C-alpha positions as CSV (number, residue, x, y, z in Angstrom):
1,M,-35.7,16.4,7.5
2,D,-36.1,13.2,9.5
3,V,-32.9,11.1,9.6
4,V,-32.0,7.6,10.9
5,F,-28.3,7.2,11.4
6,L,-26.6,3.8,10.9
7,G,-23.1,3.2,12.3
8,I,-20.9,4.0,14.4
9,N,-17.1,4.5,14.2
10,D,-15.0,7.6,15.1
11,V,-15.9,9.6,12.0
12,G,-19.4,8.3,12.1
13,M,-19.8,9.7,15.6
14,R,-18.4,13.0,14.4
15,I,-20.9,13.1,11.4
16,Y,-23.7,12.0,13.7
17,E,-23.1,14.8,16.2
18,W,-22.7,17.3,13.3
19,L,-26.1,16.3,11.9
20,C,-27.7,16.5,15.4
21,D,-26.6,20.2,15.5
22,R,-28.2,21.1,12.2
23,Q,-31.3,23.2,12.1
24,N,-34.3,21.6,10.3
25,V,-32.8,18.1,10.8
26,S,-34.2,15.7,13.3
27,V,-32.0,12.6,13.9
28,L,-34.6,10.1,15.1
29,S,-32.4,7.2,16.1
30,L,-28.9,5.8,16.1
31,V,-28.8,2.2,14.8
32,T,-25.8,0.1,15.5
33,T,-27.0,-3.5,15.2
34,K,-28.8,-5.5,12.5
35,E,-31.7,-6.2,14.8
36,Q,-32.4,-2.4,15.2
37,L,-33.0,-2.0,11.5
38,E,-36.7,-2.4,12.2
39,L,-36.6,1.1,13.7
40,V,-36.4,2.4,10.1
41,E,-39.7,0.8,9.3
42,Q,-41.3,2.1,12.5
43,L,-39.9,5.7,12.2
44,Q,-40.3,6.2,8.4
45,P,-37.5,8.7,8.0
46,D,-36.9,10.9,5.0
47,L,-33.3,9.8,4.8
48,V,-31.0,7.1,6.2
49,V,-27.3,7.9,6.6
50,S,-24.7,5.1,7.2
51,V,-21.2,5.7,8.4
52,G,-19.3,2.6,9.7
53,Y,-22.3,0.3,9.7
54,D,-21.1,-3.3,9.1
55,H,-24.3,-5.0,8.0
56,L,-25.9,-5.3,4.6
57,V,-29.2,-3.4,4.6
58,P,-32.1,-5.3,2.9
59,D,-34.2,-3.9,0.0
60,S,-37.2,-3.8,2.3
61,I,-35.4,-1.1,4.4
62,L,-33.7,0.7,1.5
63,S,-37.0,1.4,-0.1
64,I,-38.5,3.2,2.9
65,P,-36.8,6.7,3.0
66,S,-38.1,9.1,0.4
67,K,-34.7,10.6,-0.1
68,G,-32.9,7.3,-0.1
69,C,-30.1,5.7,2.0
70,L,-26.6,7.1,1.9
71,N,-23.4,5.5,2.8
72,M,-20.0,7.0,3.4
73,H,-17.4,4.5,2.3
74,P,-13.6,4.7,3.1
75,G,-12.6,3.9,-0.4
76,Y,-12.4,5.5,-3.8
77,L,-15.2,3.4,-5.5
78,P,-15.3,1.3,-7.5
79,H,-11.8,0.5,-6.1
80,N,-11.7,-1.3,-2.7
81,R,-15.3,-2.1,-2.1
82,G,-15.8,-4.0,1.2
83,K,-13.3,-4.0,4.1
84,S,-10.1,-2.2,5.0
85,G,-10.1,0.6,2.4
86,N,-7.1,2.1,4.1
87,V,-5.0,-1.1,3.6
88,W,-5.3,-2.0,-0.1
89,P,-4.1,1.2,-1.7
90,L,-0.8,0.7,0.1
91,V,-0.6,-2.9,-0.9
92,E,-2.0,-2.9,-4.4
93,G,-1.4,0.7,-5.5
94,T,-5.1,1.4,-6.1
95,P,-6.4,5.0,-5.6
96,A,-7.1,5.9,-2.0
97,G,-10.1,8.0,-1.3
98,V,-13.6,8.3,0.2
99,T,-17.0,8.0,-1.5
100,L,-20.5,9.1,-0.6
101,H,-23.0,6.8,-2.4
102,Y,-26.5,5.5,-2.4
103,M,-26.9,2.1,-0.8
104,D,-28.3,-0.8,-2.8
105,A,-28.6,-4.5,-2.2
106,E,-24.9,-5.2,-2.3
107,F,-21.9,-3.7,-0.5
108,D,-20.6,-0.5,-1.9
109,T,-22.1,-0.9,-5.4
110,G,-24.7,1.9,-5.4
111,E,-24.6,5.1,-7.4
112,I,-21.9,7.6,-6.5
113,I,-22.9,10.9,-5.1
114,A,-19.5,12.5,-4.5
115,Q,-16.0,11.3,-3.9
116,R,-12.5,12.6,-3.1
117,T,-9.0,11.2,-3.5
118,V,-6.6,11.0,-0.6
119,E,-2.9,11.2,-1.3
120,T,-0.6,8.4,-0.2
121,D,3.1,8.3,0.5
122,F,5.7,5.6,1.0
123,T,6.0,6.7,4.6
124,D,2.3,6.0,5.2
125,T,1.0,3.2,7.4
126,G,-2.5,1.8,7.6
127,K,-3.1,4.1,10.6
128,T,-1.8,7.4,9.1
129,L,-3.8,6.8,5.9
130,H,-6.9,5.9,7.9
131,R,-6.7,9.2,9.8
132,R,-6.5,11.2,6.6
133,M,-9.4,9.3,5.2
134,E,-11.4,10.0,8.3
135,R,-10.9,13.7,7.8
136,A,-11.8,13.5,4.1
137,Q,-15.0,11.6,4.9
138,F,-16.2,14.4,7.3
139,E,-15.2,17.2,4.9
140,L,-16.9,15.5,2.0
141,F,-20.1,14.8,3.8
142,T,-20.4,18.3,5.3
143,E,-19.7,19.9,1.9
144,V,-22.3,17.8,0.0
145,W,-25.0,18.1,2.7
146,P,-26.6,21.2,1.3
147,D,-27.1,19.4,-2.0
148,I,-28.6,16.5,-0.2
149,V,-31.1,18.8,1.5
150,D,-32.2,20.7,-1.6
151,G,-32.3,17.6,-3.8
152,S,-29.8,18.7,-6.3
153,I,-27.6,15.5,-6.2
154,E,-26.6,14.1,-9.5
155,A,-25.5,10.5,-8.9
156,T,-23.3,8.4,-11.2
157,P,-23.8,4.7,-11.6
158,Q,-20.8,2.4,-10.9
159,S,-19.5,-0.2,-13.4
160,A,-20.1,-3.6,-12.0
161,A,-17.0,-4.9,-13.9
162,A,-14.6,-2.3,-12.7
163,G,-12.8,-1.9,-9.4
164,S,-12.1,-4.4,-6.6
165,Y,-13.7,-6.0,-3.5
166,H,-12.0,-7.2,-0.4
167,S,-13.5,-9.2,2.5
168,I,-12.5,-9.5,6.1
169,D,-11.0,-12.9,5.1
170,D,-8.7,-11.1,2.6
171,F,-7.5,-8.9,5.3
172,R,-6.9,-11.8,7.7
173,S,-5.0,-13.7,5.0
174,L,-2.8,-10.6,4.3
175,C,-1.9,-10.5,8.0
176,E,-0.4,-14.0,7.9
177,I,3.2,-13.5,6.8
178,D,4.9,-16.7,5.4
179,P,8.5,-16.7,6.7
180,E,9.4,-19.2,3.9
181,A,7.9,-17.1,1.1
182,T,9.9,-14.9,-1.3
183,Y,8.9,-11.3,-1.5
184,E,10.4,-8.3,-3.3
185,A,11.6,-5.8,-0.7
186,K,9.1,-3.1,-1.5
187,E,6.3,-5.6,-1.8
188,L,6.9,-6.8,1.7
189,L,7.4,-3.3,3.1
190,D,4.1,-2.3,1.5
191,I,2.3,-5.1,3.2
192,L,3.9,-4.5,6.6
193,R,3.3,-0.7,6.6
194,A,-0.3,-1.2,5.4
195,L,-0.9,-3.5,8.4
196,T,0.8,-1.2,10.9
197,F,-1.9,0.2,13.0
198,P,-0.9,0.4,16.7
199,P,-2.1,-0.7,19.2
200,F,-3.5,-3.5,17.0
201,D,-1.4,-6.5,16.2
202,N,-2.0,-7.3,12.5
203,A,1.0,-8.6,10.6
204,H,2.3,-11.8,12.2
205,L,4.5,-14.8,11.4
206,E,5.6,-17.9,13.2
207,V,9.3,-18.8,13.6
208,D,10.5,-21.9,15.5
209,G,7.0,-22.3,17.0
210,E,6.8,-18.7,18.3
211,T,4.4,-16.1,16.9
212,Y,5.8,-12.6,16.3
213,Y,4.0,-9.4,15.4
214,V,5.5,-6.9,13.0
215,D,5.1,-3.1,12.7
216,V,7.3,-0.9,10.6
217,E,8.2,2.8,10.5
218,I,9.6,4.4,7.3
219,R,11.2,7.8,7.4
220,R,12.5,10.0,4.7
221,A,16.3,10.4,4.8
222,D,16.1,14.2,4.7
223,E,13.7,14.2,7.7
224,S,15.7,11.9,9.9
225,D,18.0,13.2,12.7
226,S,19.9,10.0,12.9
227,E,23.5,9.8,11.7
228,T,24.3,8.2,8.4
229,P,25.7,4.7,8.4
230,E,29.1,6.1,7.3
231,G,29.0,8.3,10.5
232,L,28.7,5.2,12.6
233,L,31.7,3.4,11.2
234,T,34.6,3.0,13.6
235,S,38.2,3.1,12.4
236,Y,40.6,0.5,13.6
C-alpha cells in the first residue's frame, strides 16, 4: 500500500515511523506544510494518513487516494472538534478520548472509523491528559491498521448538530484570566489545571500592570507526604 503521511507531532512521528517499518507499506512522502499537498496529486497514493497536520485539506486532494484520507484526532468526536482536545474535557466536562476518522471538507466532521475514551481525574493537567491521549492515539491506530489494510472498516457518520468545536482563538481567550471576574473555586481550578502544560506559559493575568503566569498542581490527600494543616499549628 502506498501512503502519504501528513503531520507531524510527537505521536505523529511515532505512527509515521511505525508505518515505515510495516511490510507491504510504502510511505512515499512526509508532508508538513500546506504547499506540499501537491505531492499527493503527484504521487497518487492509495491512502493518506494525517496525524497532527494543522491545515484543512481540500476536496481536490481528498478525492485522490482510492482508500481515502484518514485523520487521527485527539478528541472523542463529535466532542471537541478543532483545537486543544486535551483542554476542553477538563474545563467543560466533555468526554476525553481519541478518534480515527475519514477526512472531509471540514475539520473533524468526517465518518468515524474507531475511537477510544481516555479517563480523566481531578489531578490531571492539560499535560498529563495530553500524554495519555498520545498513547491512546498510537494504540488505536496500530490496532485498527489491519482492518484498514484488508478494507473491513465500517465507518459511522457524525451528527452535524452534536458535539462541540473550539478554535485557537477559544484557547487564547481561555488563557486570559480576568482578576476582577467571579469564579466558583472548582471552575477556576479546572481552567488553571487544563492550561498547565510546562514549559509553556498559558494561563496569565495582569495585576497592577504586571503580567503573571499561573500553573497549578493538585494532589490527592492520601498520596501526599506533607503534614496536615493541624500538624503545622504552633501552640502558644
